C-alpha positions in Angstrom: 0.0 0.0 0.0 1.4 3.4 -1.0 2.1 6.0 1.6 2.3 9.7 0.9 3.7 12.7 2.7 4.0 16.4 1.9 5.7 19.4 3.5 6.4 23.0 2.7 9.4 25.1 3.7 10.5 28.6 2.8 14.1 29.0 1.7 15.9 32.3 1.6 17.2 31.6 -2.0 16.1 31.8 -5.6 14.6 28.8 -7.4 17.8 28.6 -9.5 19.9 28.3 -6.3 17.7 25.6 -5.0 17.6 23.7 -8.3 21.4 23.9 -8.4 21.6 22.0 -5.0 19.0 19.5 -6.1 20.8 18.9 -9.4 24.1 18.3 -7.6 23.0 14.7 -6.8 26.6 13.5 -6.3 26.8 15.7 -3.3 23.5 14.5 -1.7 25.3 12.0 0.6 27.1 14.9 2.3 23.9 16.4 3.6 21.3 13.6 3.4 22.3 10.8 5.9 20.2 8.0 4.2 22.1 8.4 0.9 25.4 6.5 0.8 26.2 7.2 -2.9 24.6 8.9 -5.9 25.9 8.6 -9.5 24.5 10.3 -12.5 24.2 7.8 -15.4 22.6 10.1 -17.9 21.9 13.8 -18.3 19.3 15.8 -20.1 20.0 18.3 -23.0 20.7 21.0 -20.4 23.2 18.9 -18.4 20.8 18.2 -15.5 20.6 14.7 -14.0 18.1 12.4 -15.8 19.0 8.9 -14.7 20.6 8.4 -11.4 21.7 5.4 -9.4 21.5 5.9 -5.6 22.5 3.7 -2.8 20.5 4.3 0.4 20.4 3.0 3.9 17.6 3.7 6.4 16.4 1.9 9.5 19.0 -0.8 8.7 17.6 -1.4 5.2 19.9 -0.9 2.2 18.9 -0.6 -1.4 20.1 0.6 -4.7 17.6 2.7 -6.6 17.5 3.7 -10.2 15.7 7.0 -10.5 14.6 9.1 -13.5 14.3 12.9 -13.0 12.1 15.3 -15.0 12.9 19.0 -14.9 10.2 21.8 -15.5 10.3 25.5 -14.9 9.3 25.5 -11.3 9.3 21.7 -10.5 11.6 18.8 -10.5 10.2 15.3 -10.0 11.6 11.8 -10.0 10.2 8.3 -10.3 11.6 5.0 -9.4 12.7 2.8 -12.3 14.2 -0.1 -10.3 14.9 -1.1 -6.7 14.6 -4.2 -4.6 13.0 -2.8 -1.4 10.5 -0.5 -3.1 7.7 -1.2 -5.6 7.3 2.5 -6.5 8.5 5.9 -5.5 7.4 9.3 -6.8 8.8 12.6 -5.4 8.8 16.2 -6.4 9.9 19.7 -5.4 7.5 22.5 -6.5 9.1 25.9 -6.2 7.1 29.1 -5.8 9.1 32.4 -5.8 8.1 34.8 -3.0 10.3 37.9 -3.5 13.9 37.0 -2.4 12.6 33.7 -0.9 11.1 30.6 -2.4 8.4 28.4 -1.0 9.3 24.8 -1.6 6.7 22.0 -1.5 8.0 18.5 -1.3 5.7 15.6 -2.1 6.6 11.9 -1.7 4.7 8.7 -2.3 6.4 5.3 -1.8 5.1 1.7 -1.9 7.4 -0.8 -0.2 8.1 -4.2 -1.6 8.9 -5.5 1.9 6.7 -5.6 5.0 7.7 -2.9 7.5 6.0 -2.3 10.8 3.9 0.9 10.9 6.1 2.7 13.5 9.3 2.0 11.3 7.5 3.3 8.2 6.6 6.5 10.0 10.2 6.8 11.1 11.4 6.4 7.5 8.9 8.9 6.2 9.6 11.5 8.9 13.4 11.2 8.3 12.9 11.5 4.5 10.6 14.6 4.8 12.9 16.3 7.3 15.9 15.9 5.1 14.0 16.8 1.9 12.8 20.1 3.4 14.9 21.3 6.4 18.0 19.4 5.2 17.6 21.0 1.7 17.2 24.4 3.2 20.4 24.1 5.3 22.4 22.9 2.3 21.1 25.6 0.0 22.0 28.3 2.6 25.4 26.7 3.1 26.1 26.6 -0.6 24.8 30.2 -1.0 27.3 31.4 1.7 30.1 29.7 -0.1 
C-alpha cells in the first residue's frame, strides 16, 4: 500500500539556487544521511541529471535505486525505475518564488516491496521529509554562503 507525505518550507534563496543544489546529486550523501552514494548515469540536454543510481540505507535497510528525473520551470520530479525494497516511489519539489525567498513544497509517495511495521515506516517517512525540506534548506544556505 502506497504511503504519501508532503511538507512546505521557505528557503531564503532563488529557485535557481535551490535547483542547483537538487541537481548536484553526487553531493547529496554529504547532507542527506540516508544516501550512501549517488551517481549520474545520464543527463538531459541542459546537463541536469536524468537517470541516477542511488545507494540508500535507512532503519537498517539498504537498497540501490535507479531514478529518472524530470525538470520543469518550477518543478523537479523523480520516479523509481528499479529497486529491490521499493515497488514504487514518486517525489517532487515544486518551487514558488516569493520575493527574495522561495516556497518549496516536497511531495513523496512510496510503496514498499517488503513488509515494514507501521512505526518504522513512520520513522522512515519522517526522516525523509525532514531531510528533503529542512536538510535541503540548510544545504542551500550553506552553498549560498560559499
